[in-house]
C-alpha positions as CSV (number, residue, x, y, z in Angstrom):
1,M,31.4,-11.5,18.3
2,R,28.6,-9.0,18.1
3,K,26.4,-8.3,21.0
4,H,22.7,-9.2,20.7
5,Y,20.0,-6.9,22.1
6,K,16.4,-7.4,23.1
7,I,15.0,-4.1,21.6
8,G,16.8,-2.0,19.0
9,Y,15.9,1.4,17.6
10,T,17.0,3.3,14.5
11,T,15.6,6.3,12.6
12,G,15.7,7.7,9.2
13,V,13.8,9.8,6.6
14,Y,13.6,6.8,4.2
15,D,12.9,9.1,1.3
16,M,13.4,7.4,-2.0
17,F,13.9,4.1,-0.3
18,H,17.1,2.4,-1.5
19,I,19.5,-0.5,-0.9
20,G,21.4,1.5,1.8
21,H,18.2,1.8,3.8
22,L,17.5,-1.9,3.4
23,N,21.0,-2.8,4.4
24,L,20.9,-0.8,7.6
25,L,17.6,-2.3,8.6
26,K,18.8,-5.8,7.9
27,R,22.0,-5.3,9.9
28,A,20.1,-3.8,12.8
29,K,17.6,-6.6,12.9
30,A,20.4,-9.1,12.9
31,Q,21.5,-7.7,16.2
32,C,18.2,-7.5,18.1
33,D,15.0,-9.5,18.7
34,Y,12.7,-6.6,18.1
35,L,13.5,-3.6,15.9
36,I,11.6,-0.3,16.2
37,V,12.1,2.2,13.4
38,G,11.4,5.9,13.7
39,V,10.4,7.5,10.4
40,T,11.1,11.2,10.3
41,I,8.0,13.4,9.8
42,D,8.0,15.8,6.9
43,E,8.3,18.9,9.1
44,L,11.5,17.5,10.7
45,V,13.1,16.6,7.4
46,S,14.2,20.2,7.2
47,Y,17.0,19.3,9.6
48,K,18.8,18.0,6.5
49,K,17.9,21.2,4.7
50,K,15.7,19.2,2.3
51,Q,12.2,18.5,1.5
52,A,10.9,14.9,1.4
53,I,10.0,13.8,-2.1
54,I,7.8,10.9,-0.8
55,P,5.2,12.1,1.8
56,F,5.5,10.9,5.3
57,E,2.3,8.7,5.2
58,E,3.8,6.8,2.2
59,R,7.3,6.5,3.7
60,I,6.0,5.1,7.0
61,E,3.8,2.6,5.0
62,I,6.8,1.4,3.0
63,V,8.9,0.9,6.2
64,K,6.1,-0.9,8.0
65,H,6.2,-3.6,5.3
66,I,9.9,-4.3,5.5
67,S,10.3,-7.8,6.9
68,Y,13.2,-6.7,9.3
69,V,11.0,-4.1,11.0
70,D,8.8,-5.1,13.9
71,E,7.4,-1.6,14.8
72,V,7.3,1.8,13.1
73,V,6.8,5.1,15.0
74,P,6.9,8.7,13.8
75,Q,10.1,10.5,14.6
76,V,8.8,13.9,15.7
77,N,12.0,15.4,17.0
78,M,15.7,14.7,17.2
79,N,15.7,13.9,20.9
80,K,16.9,10.3,21.1
81,M,16.8,10.3,24.9
82,E,13.1,11.1,24.8
83,A,12.6,8.3,22.3
84,W,14.4,5.9,24.7
85,Q,12.2,7.0,27.6
86,R,9.1,6.3,25.5
87,L,10.2,3.1,23.7
88,G,12.7,1.4,26.2
89,F,15.2,0.2,23.6
90,D,18.6,-1.2,24.8
91,A,20.5,-0.4,21.6
92,I,20.4,2.3,18.9
93,F,21.7,1.7,15.4
94,V,23.1,4.3,13.1
95,G,25.3,4.5,10.0
96,D,29.0,4.6,10.7
97,D,29.2,7.8,8.7
98,W,28.0,9.5,12.0
99,K,30.7,8.0,14.2
100,G,32.9,10.6,15.8
101,S,30.5,13.5,15.1
102,D,29.8,15.9,17.9
103,T,26.2,14.9,18.0
104,W,26.8,11.2,18.3
105,N,29.7,11.6,20.7
106,Q,27.2,13.4,23.0
107,F,24.6,10.6,22.4
108,E,27.3,8.1,23.4
109,A,27.9,9.9,26.7
110,D,24.2,10.3,27.4
111,F,23.2,6.7,26.6
112,S,26.2,5.2,28.4
113,K,24.7,6.6,31.7
114,V,21.5,4.6,31.1
115,G,23.0,1.4,29.7
116,V,22.0,1.9,26.1
117,S,24.5,0.8,23.5
118,I,25.1,2.6,20.2
119,E,26.0,0.3,17.3
120,Y,27.5,1.9,14.2
121,L,26.6,0.0,11.1
122,P,28.5,0.1,7.8
123,Y,27.3,2.8,5.5
124,T,26.4,1.5,2.1
125,K,28.9,3.2,-0.3
126,G,27.7,4.2,-3.7
127,T,24.1,4.9,-2.9
128,S,22.3,7.6,-0.9
129,S,19.2,9.7,-1.2
130,T,21.5,12.7,-1.9
131,Q,23.1,10.9,-4.8
132,L,19.6,9.9,-6.2
133,R,18.5,13.5,-6.0
134,Q,21.6,14.7,-7.8
135,T,21.0,12.1,-10.5
136,L,17.4,13.2,-10.9
137,Q,18.6,16.9,-11.2
138,T,21.1,15.9,-13.9
139,I,18.5,14.0,-15.8
140,N,16.1,16.9,-15.6
141,G,18.8,19.3,-16.8
142,R,19.0,21.4,-13.6
């Protein structure tokens, strides 16, 4: 049986919003009473070595109107511990494609010290913003 949390948190770029994004938000909300979503600001998207196609103001507006989302905040840096100090969540949700990575292994160690759980949710296979970008490039002959 899955654990249920009071406040959950997840983040994402949410560029070219697709079914994988919706699935993650739906699964996260099913495990918490209140879901806070951090939407990555344009300047920080560069961590993926990409540029957002949809501007931040539009991406945050889209996410605000998803029924599974209770609150939306800008994600201004990658420091999840700082986000926890500001928002007070008791679980953080992330796609299972990150499980076992050095970054998330460190987050697990850090968050275990303060009683925050990390829940890895199933990654939606067959769709991603990267795949959508590749399709657009193919269509445009690049």
